[in-house]
N, CA and C atoms as a LAMMPS dump frame, in Angstrom:
ITEM: TIMESTEP
0
ITEM: NUMBER OF ATOMS
297
ITEM: BOX BOUNDS ff ff ff
-5.0000000000000000e+02 5.0000000000000000e+02
-5.0000000000000000e+02 5.0000000000000000e+02
-5.0000000000000000e+02 5.0000000000000000e+02
ITEM: ATOMS id mol type element x y z
1 1 1 N 0.607 -1.344 0.204
2 1 2 C -0.094 -0.083 0.041
3 1 3 C 0.859 1.118 -0.12
4 2 1 N 0.607 2.222 -1.087
5 2 2 C 1.571 3.557 -0.9
6 2 3 C 0.922 4.044 0.419
7 3 1 N 1.891 5.208 0.903
8 3 2 C 1.509 6.051 1.975
9 3 3 C 2.268 7.029 1.882
10 4 1 N 1.8 8.471 2.099
11 4 2 C 2.463 9.67 2.305
12 4 3 C 2.289 9.758 3.993
13 5 1 N 3.708 10.004 4.483
14 5 2 C 3.794 10.339 5.849
15 5 3 C 4.567 11.642 6.132
16 6 1 N 3.962 11.954 7.221
17 6 2 C 4.638 13.632 7.867
18 6 3 C 5.163 13.033 9.092
19 7 1 N 6.626 12.975 9.081
20 7 2 C 7.678 12.443 10.311
21 7 3 C 7.943 13.729 10.582
22 8 1 N 8.205 13.7 12.199
23 8 2 C 9.17 14.662 13.036
24 8 3 C 9.587 13.838 13.868
25 9 1 N 10.839 13.486 14.149
26 9 2 C 11.546 12.985 14.965
27 9 3 C 12.505 13.979 15.972
28 10 1 N 12.017 13.999 17.099
29 10 2 C 12.859 14.798 18.153
30 10 3 C 13.784 13.999 19.221
31 11 1 N 15.001 14.117 19.195
32 11 2 C 15.722 13.268 20.067
33 11 3 C 15.759 14.316 21.388
34 12 1 N 15.825 13.482 22.537
35 12 2 C 15.5 14.321 23.766
36 12 3 C 16.824 14.033 24.581
37 13 1 N 17.36 14.816 25.708
38 13 2 C 18.369 14.628 26.065
39 13 3 C 19.82 14.853 25.504
40 14 1 N 20.024 15.534 24.224
41 14 2 C 20.736 15.729 23.573
42 14 3 C 21.223 17.283 23.065
43 15 1 N 20.345 18.061 24.067
44 15 2 C 20.783 19.603 23.865
45 15 3 C 19.758 20.017 22.987
46 16 1 N 19.685 21.407 22.635
47 16 2 C 18.996 22.272 22.109
48 16 3 C 19.043 22.347 20.424
49 17 1 N 20.239 22.004 20.053
50 17 2 C 20.435 21.845 18.605
51 17 3 C 20.056 20.005 17.929
52 18 1 N 19.364 20.044 17.086
53 18 2 C 19.062 18.585 16.687
54 18 3 C 19.443 18.505 15.037
55 19 1 N 19.896 19.404 14.61
56 19 2 C 20.234 19.393 13.379
57 19 3 C 20.804 18.012 12.548
58 20 1 N 22.212 17.579 13.529
59 20 2 C 22.88 16.499 13.081
60 20 3 C 22.07 15.303 13.45
61 21 1 N 20.781 15.054 14.163
62 21 2 C 20.395 13.585 14.308
63 21 3 C 19.202 13.967 12.917
64 22 1 N 18.658 15 12.738
65 22 2 C 17.959 15.295 11.512
66 22 3 C 18.223 15.032 10.229
67 23 1 N 19.423 15.505 10.184
68 23 2 C 20.534 14.77 8.703
69 23 3 C 20.897 13.513 8.904
70 24 1 N 21.024 12.711 10.002
71 24 2 C 21.108 11.163 10.044
72 24 3 C 19.815 10.408 9.156
73 25 1 N 18.632 11.141 9.922
74 25 2 C 17.266 10.476 9.28
75 25 3 C 17.085 10.825 7.816
76 26 1 N 17.631 11.906 7.159
77 26 2 C 17.597 12.436 6.001
78 26 3 C 18.531 11.168 5.289
79 27 1 N 19.652 10.979 6.008
80 27 2 C 20.628 9.848 5.133
81 27 3 C 20.092 8.535 5.061
82 28 1 N 19.072 8.421 6.002
83 28 2 C 18.456 6.85 6.175
84 28 3 C 17.466 6.822 5.01
85 29 1 N 16.639 7.897 4.927
86 29 2 C 15.435 7.982 3.99
87 29 3 C 16.281 7.875 2.379
88 30 1 N 17.467 8.599 2.032
89 30 2 C 18.052 8.842 1.217
90 30 3 C 18.374 7.035 0.694
91 31 1 N 19.062 6.7 1.699
92 31 2 C 19.781 4.988 1.432
93 31 3 C 18.547 4.127 1.064
94 32 1 N 17.473 4.651 1.758
95 32 2 C 16.285 3.569 1.697
96 32 3 C 15.743 3.839 0.057
97 33 1 N 15.959 4.806 -0.703
98 33 2 C 15.462 5.064 -1.873
99 33 3 C 13.945 5.923 -1.998
100 34 1 N 13.701 6.344 -0.666
101 34 2 C 12.545 7.072 -0.449
102 34 3 C 12.483 8.401 -0.791
103 35 1 N 11.256 8.683 -1.817
104 35 2 C 11.378 10.384 -1.944
105 35 3 C 10.766 10.815 -0.614
106 36 1 N 11.266 11.707 -0.499
107 36 2 C 11.139 12.653 0.984
108 36 3 C 11.592 14.118 0.4
109 37 1 N 10.764 15.036 1.639
110 37 2 C 10.786 16.268 1.473
111 37 3 C 10.892 17.059 2.722
112 38 1 N 12.167 17.358 3.24
113 38 2 C 12.367 18.129 4.339
114 38 3 C 11.566 19.465 4.523
115 39 1 N 10.876 19.584 5.328
116 39 2 C 10.343 21.419 5.651
117 39 3 C 10.36 21.619 7.116
118 40 1 N 10.151 22.777 7.711
119 40 2 C 10.934 23.247 8.985
120 40 3 C 10.616 22.633 9.953
121 41 1 N 9.441 21.637 10.211
122 41 2 C 9.363 20.999 11.047
123 41 3 C 9.111 19.468 11.019
124 42 1 N 9.673 18.811 10.475
125 42 2 C 9.828 17.593 9.781
126 42 3 C 10.142 17.184 8.361
127 43 1 N 9.444 16.126 7.974
128 43 2 C 10.077 15.566 6.55
129 43 3 C 9.048 14.669 6.009
130 44 1 N 8.384 14.972 4.753
131 44 2 C 7.277 14.401 4.439
132 44 3 C 8.224 13.335 3.418
133 45 1 N 7.426 11.875 3.624
134 45 2 C 7.803 10.84 3.081
135 45 3 C 6.878 10.025 2.189
136 46 1 N 7.031 9.467 0.908
137 46 2 C 6.104 8.811 0.219
138 46 3 C 7.02 7.467 -0.362
139 47 1 N 6.036 6.365 -0.251
140 47 2 C 6.435 5.357 -0.664
141 47 3 C 5.592 3.708 -0.274
142 48 1 N 5.93 2.728 -0.747
143 48 2 C 5.253 1.297 0.285
144 48 3 C 5.367 1.497 1.722
145 49 1 N 4.257 1.319 2.525
146 49 2 C 3.91 1.048 3.844
147 49 3 C 5.136 0.562 4.458
148 50 1 N 5.681 -0.701 4.16
149 50 2 C 6.652 -1.287 4.737
150 50 3 C 7.758 -0.626 4.818
151 51 1 N 8.057 -0.419 3.499
152 51 2 C 9.63 0.601 3.469
153 51 3 C 9.506 1.648 4.039
154 52 1 N 8.569 2.649 4.187
155 52 2 C 8.748 3.958 4.775
156 52 3 C 8.664 3.679 6.33
157 53 1 N 7.973 2.437 6.75
158 53 2 C 8.137 2.275 8.217
159 53 3 C 8.939 1.516 8.73
160 54 1 N 9.77 0.917 7.674
161 54 2 C 11.191 0.381 8.404
162 54 3 C 12.406 1.225 8.363
163 55 1 N 11.818 2.295 7.45
164 55 2 C 13.201 3.435 7.598
165 55 3 C 12.437 4.311 8.827
166 56 1 N 11.464 4.745 9.24
167 56 2 C 11.314 5.381 10.221
168 56 3 C 11.86 4.802 11.619
169 57 1 N 11.691 3.08 11.428
170 57 2 C 12.426 2.214 12.597
171 57 3 C 14.137 2.692 12.73
172 58 1 N 14.507 2.604 11.415
173 58 2 C 16.26 2.748 11.346
174 58 3 C 16.256 4.417 11.799
175 59 1 N 15.803 5.234 11.329
176 59 2 C 15.848 6.439 11.927
177 59 3 C 16.129 6.308 13.357
178 60 1 N 14.85 5.907 14.129
179 60 2 C 15.27 5.841 15.404
180 60 3 C 16.563 5.067 16.219
181 61 1 N 16.798 3.922 15.471
182 61 2 C 18.057 3.099 15.703
183 61 3 C 19.213 3.887 15.663
184 62 1 N 19.53 4.594 14.399
185 62 2 C 20.531 5.423 14.237
186 62 3 C 20.657 6.513 14.956
187 63 1 N 19.6 7.164 15.747
188 63 2 C 19.492 8.576 16.483
189 63 3 C 19.92 7.699 17.859
190 64 1 N 19.396 6.539 18.407
191 64 2 C 19.684 6.383 19.738
192 64 3 C 21.336 5.951 19.562
193 65 1 N 21.809 5.191 18.387
194 65 2 C 23.317 5.032 18.592
195 65 3 C 24.079 6.222 18.277
196 66 1 N 23.737 7.368 18.169
197 66 2 C 24.427 8.625 17.991
198 66 3 C 24.416 9.153 19.565
199 67 1 N 23.527 8.654 20.307
200 67 2 C 23.751 8.877 21.464
201 67 3 C 22.545 9.629 22.483
202 68 1 N 20.982 9.794 21.768
203 68 2 C 19.946 10.069 22.341
204 68 3 C 19.536 9.392 22.989
205 69 1 N 19.226 9.371 24.112
206 69 2 C 18.689 8.296 25.152
207 69 3 C 17.15 8.103 25.097
208 70 1 N 16.723 9.201 24.382
209 70 2 C 15.101 9.289 24.334
210 70 3 C 15.154 9.836 23.036
211 71 1 N 13.703 9.175 22.482
212 71 2 C 13.107 9.975 21.324
213 71 3 C 11.718 10.21 21.1
214 72 1 N 11.42 11.38 21.074
215 72 2 C 9.87 11.353 20.709
216 72 3 C 9.39 11.868 19.223
217 73 1 N 8.327 11.17 18.48
218 73 2 C 8.099 11.197 17.006
219 73 3 C 6.728 11.437 16.916
220 74 1 N 6.579 12.239 16.08
221 74 2 C 4.971 12.694 15.657
222 74 3 C 4.974 12.127 14.239
223 75 1 N 3.62 11.354 13.848
224 75 2 C 3.754 10.531 12.877
225 75 3 C 2.446 10.909 12.208
226 76 1 N 2.059 11.566 10.977
227 76 2 C 0.718 11.751 10.378
228 76 3 C 0.869 10.716 8.984
229 77 1 N -0.119 9.719 8.875
230 77 2 C -0.346 8.842 7.617
231 77 3 C -1.643 9.203 6.736
232 78 1 N -1.106 9.021 5.438
233 78 2 C -2.112 9.365 4.573
234 78 3 C -2.244 7.946 3.871
235 79 1 N -3.388 7.482 3.387
236 79 2 C -3.371 6.433 2.151
237 79 3 C -4.729 6.84 1.464
238 80 1 N -4.82 6.223 0.156
239 80 2 C -5.652 6.525 -0.524
240 80 3 C -6.154 4.937 -1.254
241 81 1 N -7.225 4.546 -1.157
242 81 2 C -7.664 3.396 -2.236
243 81 3 C -8.474 3.789 -3.542
244 82 1 N -8.852 5.128 -3.883
245 82 2 C -9.217 5.181 -5.23
246 82 3 C -8.508 5.792 -6.314
247 83 1 N -7.212 6.121 -5.826
248 83 2 C -6.21 6.513 -6.721
249 83 3 C -4.947 6.559 -5.875
250 84 1 N -3.815 6.949 -6.84
251 84 2 C -2.477 6.903 -6.495
252 84 3 C -2.155 8.348 -6.557
253 85 1 N -1.573 9.084 -5.73
254 85 2 C -1.348 10.839 -5.494
255 85 3 C 0.006 10.908 -4.887
256 86 1 N 0.774 11.224 -5.833
257 86 2 C 2.117 11.854 -5.471
258 86 3 C 2.182 13.24 -4.089
259 87 1 N 3.176 13.518 -3.471
260 87 2 C 3.266 14.4 -2.614
261 87 3 C 3.343 15.807 -3.572
262 88 1 N 3.961 15.392 -4.658
263 88 2 C 3.984 16.614 -5.461
264 88 3 C 2.456 16.967 -6.325
265 89 1 N 1.666 15.858 -6.764
266 89 2 C 0.473 16.22 -6.986
267 89 3 C -0.531 16.985 -5.873
268 90 1 N -0.461 16.259 -4.582
269 90 2 C -1.16 17.275 -3.901
270 90 3 C -0.891 18.745 -3.683
271 91 1 N 0.869 19.13 -3.609
272 91 2 C 1.092 20.523 -3.676
273 91 3 C 0.268 21.014 -4.952
274 92 1 N 0.451 20.8 -5.896
275 92 2 C 0.126 21.349 -7.398
276 92 3 C -1.404 21.543 -7.096
277 93 1 N -1.966 20.44 -6.76
278 93 2 C -3.488 20.667 -6.616
279 93 3 C -4.091 22.046 -6.093
280 94 1 N -3.415 21.815 -4.882
281 94 2 C -3.583 23.091 -4.115
282 94 3 C -3.09 24.654 -4.763
283 95 1 N -1.94 24.403 -5.229
284 95 2 C -1.514 25.705 -6.154
285 95 3 C -2.148 26.129 -7.105
286 96 1 N -3.07 25.353 -7.871
287 96 2 C -4.024 25.301 -8.927
288 96 3 C -5.258 26.137 -8.403
289 97 1 N -5.404 25.98 -7.314
290 97 2 C -6.685 26.772 -6.411
291 97 3 C -6.473 27.87 -5.821
292 98 1 N -5.177 28.298 -5.87
293 98 2 C -4.88 29.732 -5.418
294 98 3 C -5.292 30.816 -6.262
295 99 1 N -6.089 31.877 -5.547
296 99 2 C -6.717 32.892 -6.386
297 99 3 C -5.752 33.694 -6.411
């Protein structure tokens, strides 16, 4: 099943700056071959359900391996059964409706 996920991984107990942990998760997603787009408060990811969630698990494993004792993660998940739709198609659809 195709899925679009909005992911926000927040390591805890590592100080204020978390950029290097976010960068590691971006590396995980790139290595997994998943289409993803970083935004100011997270990352949008699209792909097959099992591949996306395996990558999310690996993000947790890598961030813990970097020394984060705790991680809190927010995930929003969207699926469709009526048709396939990419992240870019969703963005383009809204852009066409702008006045």
